[in-house]
N, C-alpha and C positions, 0 to 999 in steps of 0.2 A: 068748477073750482074745488080744489081740495085743501084741506087744512092738515098741517103736520104739527103735532105737539111734541115738544122736547121736555124731558123732566127738568124741573127747575131746582130740585134738591139733589145733592150728591147722595150716593148710596152710603149709608154708614157701615163702618166695619163691623162684621159680626162679632158679638161678645161671646167668648168661649164659656161654655157651661162650667160651673164649678165642679171640681173632682168629687167623686163619690166619697162619702164618709163611711169607711169600711175597715173592719178588723178581721183578719183571716188566720186560721190556724196554719202552722208550717205544714208543708206537704210531706209528712213522714209517718203516715199510718196512725194518726192520732185517734183517741177514743172520744166518746161522748155522742150526744144526739145532734150537735150542731157543728157546722164547719166555720162559723164565724158570725159576725153581726154587720148589719147595714143600718145606717141612720139617715133615712131620706129627709130632705128639706121640706117636702110637702106630701100630700096624699094624692098626687097626680102621677099615675104610672107612665103616661105619655111623656112627661117631661123628666121623670126621675130614672127610668130604665136605660136610656142612652148612656148616661154618665156611668151607671153601674157596669154595663157591658163593656164600655171603653176600658175599664180596669180589668175586668175578669177574662175577656176574650184572649188576651195574650197569655194569661196564666193558666187557664183551664180549657182553652179551645173555644171555638165560636159557640156562644150561648144561643141555642135554637128555640128553647121553650122555657116558659116560666109559669109557675102556678102559685096562685095566692088564694086566701080565704077572703071573700068580698066584705067581711064585717067591718074592716077599717078603711076600705077603698070606695069612695063614692061612685067612681066609674072604673070598670075593668074592661079595657078595650080587648078585642080579639087578637090584634096584632099591633106591634109597636115598631115603627121604622127606626133602625139604629144605623150607624155608620156602615154602609155596604151591605146590609141584609135586613131582614125582618125577623123579629122575635115573636113567636106565637104565645099568646097569653091565655091561660085557662084558669078557671076558678072552681074550688071545691069547698062546699060549706061544711059538711060534717067530718070529712076525712082529713082536712088540713087545719093545723093549729092557726088561729087567727094572727098570731105574731110570728109566723114563719113564712119565708119565701123559698120555694123549691125551684132550683135551676137545673136545667139539662143541657148538656153539650153532646151532640150526636157522636156517638162512638167513644166519648171520653169519660162520661160519668154523670153523676148526680151530686148536688150539693144542697145543703140545707142552711139558710142563714136566719138568724134572729132578726126580726124587723123591730127596730127601736122606734116607737112613735115619734113623729117629727116634733111634737111639742114637748118632748122630754128635755129637762134641763141638762146642761153640759156635764155636771158632776155625775148624775145618775146614768147618762149615756156612756161616759167613760168607764164607769164600773161595769155596766152591762156588756160593753164591747170587750173589755178585758176578760170577763167571765166566759163569754161565748167563744172566745178565741184561745182560751186555755187549752193546752195540749192534753191535759188529763181529764177534761170534762167540759162543761158541766154535765152531770147525769140527769139534768132537768129538761123538760120540754120548754119551748120558747115562752109560752104563757106562764109556766111555773117559775121560770127565771125572772120574768118581769115582776110577777107577784111577790117573790121572795125579796127582790130589791126594794119594792115599795114597803114591805113589812119591816124589813131591817133598818131602812133609812128614813122612815116616816117620822115626822116631828112628834115627840111625845106630847100627848094631850095635857093641858094645864088642869091640874086637879084643884077644885075649889076647897078651901079650908073653912070650915064653919067654926065660928068662934061662939062659945057659949056665953050667955049673959048672966 
């Protein structure tokens, strides 16, 4: 005697991943050390890279390789499956700024994006995205840009006033 089991639950519709939060320079020979900024929602490259490549593949050609500094990524996979292909992921500790993502498209070029930490507030992220995608700059490294934003927009400390008796 054999038993046949039928699924009792219907298959839920897949929920589309949210679009990547991204700001890019216009493609006209801009200057600066960065080509834009990416603000991931988490520190999970397996879940974040597919949304990023969905946006970038039509603009820059198929992204085939990505390099990160593992300082801010708990897990760096060797490969990430994306829609229709696989992106190879490498990591470089001393050579790559911890706040930068390097993207390569075979035969098309290389791009450097500022990685805005996921826990960054919306106002700070907006400032960083605007600065990184500015056509004339910034002339700062990714980490220097984040440090400058923190310095310029940090809450001023409250100074204690001592009253004499």
